[in-house]
N, C-alpha and C positions, 0 to 999 in steps of 0.2 A: 604383194606384192601383185598383181595383176598387173595393177600402174606400172610399177618397175617396169615388168615384161614390154611394157608397151609404149615406155620411153625410152629402150634400149633402145639404144643405136648406136653401128662402125661404120666407120668411115670405108666408101665405097674401095679405095687407094689403097690404103692402108690401115695400120688395122686398129687407131686408135680413134676409141671408144667413151661415148660417154658419162665414166669415172674420171676421162683425161680434165681439170676446171680450164675452160678455153676452146674448149673443140671444135665451137662456133659452125655446125657444118651447113654447107651453099646450099641451095638449089636444087644442087646435081645430090649431092649425098656426102658432099669431099671435105673432108676437115679444117680447120685454117693454119694444123702444122702440118700439113701440104700447105700449101700455102707459099707460106714461112718457106720454106725448105726450096722452093721456088725464089725466092728472089735471093734467100740465097745463093743459090748457082748460077745466078745472074750475076752477084757482086764480087761470090769469090767462081769464077768457071776454070773447067779444067780442061783445056780443051789449048789450040796454042797462047789466044789470048793470056786463057787465065799462066802460061807456063811465059808467054814474055815477060809477065808481071813478076812471078816468084824469080826469075832471073838476076831483076833487074832488083828485085829486095837482100836476094844471096851477092849480088855486091857487092852493094851497101854494109852489110854484115861485112865484108870479108877488106874492105876498106876498111872499116869501123877495131880493125882489129892489126890491120898492118905490123903494128910493130911492136905486138903481143905477142902473150903465150896465146892465148885463145880469145877468136871473135864473134863463142856462143852459151852461152847459156844451155843447157836440154835440161829439161827437168826429166827423172826415169823411175819405176817403180817397181822394174822388171817383169812388167804389162807386155800384150803383147804390141799398142800402142805406139806408147817410149822406147823402146827397144832398139822398134824398128826409126823409131824418130832419129837416136841414136846414128842407126844404123846409114841409112839416106843421108844425112850429117858428114857426117865423115870418108863413109865410099865415095854413094855418086855427087853430095854436089864440092867436097874438097876442103872443108868450113875446119873450124879449131876448135871444137866444143868441149863443155868442161863439165860431164854429168852429176848434176846434185840429182840425188834422193834426202827426204824427208820420211823422219824413223818419229813413227810413234808412237812404238810398240806394240805394235798388229800384226811387224808384217810378215808378210806371205814365205818362212825358210825355200819357196820353190820360186819367191818371187828376187828373194835375198841370191840364190845362187845364181841368178837368170844375169842378173847387173854385175855379181863381178866376170862373169865368164867372157858376157859384153865389149867390157871393159875393159876388160887384158888380149880378148882379140883386137881387137880395133889397137888397139894401144890409147887408152882413152883415160882423162883421170878421172875420178867419185870419187868425190866430195858429200858427206851422209850428217846432214845435220838433227842434230838426232830429240827430242824434245824436249826438255826438266816434267820426269813422269806422274808428279806431284798436280802440277797444271794440267795435263791433259785429262788424267783420272779425273780432275776435279769436273774441269768443263766437259766429262764425256757423260757423269752423273746429272750436274748441272741439268741438263742436254733432256738427260731422262727423267726427270725429277721436269721440269720444263711440260713437257711431252707436245711437244712438236713435232712435225715429221723428219724436218731437217735434223736429224743428229749425226751428220755425218760434218755439217758446221766448222767445226773447231782441226778437224785434219784438215780440208780443204784452206782453210786458212795460214793452218801451216808449212801448207806443201807452197803457195804461193808469197808465204815472207822467204823460205827460207830460198827460192829463189830468188830472190827484192835484194837480200841482205847480201847472197855469196855476187849476185851483177853487179851489187856498190861496191862489195871489199876490193873484187878483182879488178875493177874499171871498164866492167861490158857492159855495152850498150845493146845484147839481142837476144831475150829469151824464147830461144822456139822451144812450142807446147807441140806431143804427139793428141792434139783434139781434134775434131772431122762431123761435126753437125750432118752425114752426111755416112756413118757409124756407128754415131751412139743415137742423133736422134735430141732435140733440144725439146730441155726440161723442165714446167711446165716451174713457176717462180713460187709457187703456193706447195711442191716440195723438196726445194734445192733453193733456199734462202740464201744466200751469199755474202756478211757483210759485215762487218768489222763491228759498225755500232751492234748495231744486233747480240751479237754477242758479246756482246763487255754487257747485254743488255740482262740477257739469261743470267751467265755470273753474277751476276750481281744480285740478283733474285734469291737464285739457287748453289751458288757456288760459296764455297769455304775455303778456301787456301786464295793467299793476293796473292793476285800476277803479276808481273816481272814488271815493270814502266819499258814501254819503247825505249829500243836503241835501233841507230838504222842497221848498227854489221849486228845485233843480237835482237830482233823483235818482238821475242817470243808470239804469243798469242793477237797481236797485237796490229789493226789493218782500216783505221779509217783513213774519211781523208783526208786527214797530215800525214798521216805515211802513204800515201796513194803519190801528192803530191810531191812529197820528197823523190821520191823513186822516182817519176814518170817525167819530171820540171826539173827538176834539182837537177835532179842527175839523167833524166834522157834516158835513163831504160820503156824498150819497148817491145812488145809481148811481139810473136807471131806466132801466128798458128800455121804451121806452114801446112801439113795435112790438109788442106782446106782449097788450096792450088795442083791437089797432087790424082789420080785415081784410085786412090785407096782400097784393094779389094780386101778387108781383112785374112781371108786364107792365106791368097798366095804370099804375103807380109808374112803370116806364118808360117808357109810352107818352106817360104826365106826364112828366114833371121833364127831357126830351123835347122834349116841346115847349115848357116854359113855360121853363127852364132849356138849352136849349139841351145836353142834355144828351150824348154820348154812345155807345156800352156800349164799355167798356175791353180785350175779344175776349173773356171767358170768368170767372167766375165766381172772385173775387178775384187775378184780376188789373189790382186795383188797385197788387198792388205783384206785380212783374215774376220777385221769387225767387219770388216760391210757384212757378215752372213747373218751377222745381228742385228745390221738394219733392213735386213730385205727382209727376215723374218717379221720385226716390228713394222713394218715398211707395212707389210701383207693383210696381217691377223690385227691389228690396231685398229691401222691408217685407211685401209684398202686400195693401199697405191701397190703397183707392181709395174718395175720401173723395164721392163722389157716390154710393157705397151710401146712404147717413145722408144726405147733401142730396137727392136724387131723393125718396125714401122721407122727408119730412118735406113735397117736395110731390106725396109721392100722398094721404096722409093727408089734406092742406087740402084737396085734390081744385083740390087748377092741375095735376097733371100724372094721365094716367091710368098701369094701372101695366106697361102694355103696355106703353107709349111710354119708360117710364120703363127697364125691362128692355134695348125694344131700344138706346136709347141707351149 
């Protein structure tokens, strides 16, 4: 135990520690994730240059849907990030969004009400793609049997497929996602490996229910290289992380959508999906993985939380 304590380190800037793969502390005690954050800051600026880039992207979105009902798909879960993104798309940027939600059977009722109120108040159509419960349940059990830390992979694949399939069906060329490295952080691949081939290999080893074959408009949980080529190349669909170009302050965004859309905090970050509570428990107890480390570290780097407060939490 003495050796473990001696080798344990925490980044001097954020709270990434030696439990996080790829921490790679430099001679100044700064972790590799801080350096990566700096590179992303330059690539996705939030100053006048970033505003110009975003304006150009949004112009392309508007042009693509000029004679259509919708010009973009916005993935929505009922959480703060996605609801705020939908608000920006409709109210600030004047887009014609189609809200798409993936239901895998574990939705938080509070998040469900958030989606209903937000889309109604904004006058946005909401499409919910519901997974085949037999497949969804079997994949969950398969990942638990596989004993890997990335047990949320089926939901992540399902969300991606829901967005792509609806965009393909409606001939929409742009998907807007409400994620930001400045607030959510950067997850190590060892903790969150999102890959359709990997999912099928886990299912082949531990699953019992046969997965439906892929169809462009009904992809189920199939998302490999060929499927991605179809959506990206054949259909020309592009995914835009719009919050990367925004000075996104989580607390301010929460207050705004609470006031304008009657949004209610689901209880914790990621708890728009109640399966996250089981995931959190398993990851902490079984794999010594605490996602708050990279979540809070991102907030520290972006000046939305002090390092002292992050360590205290």
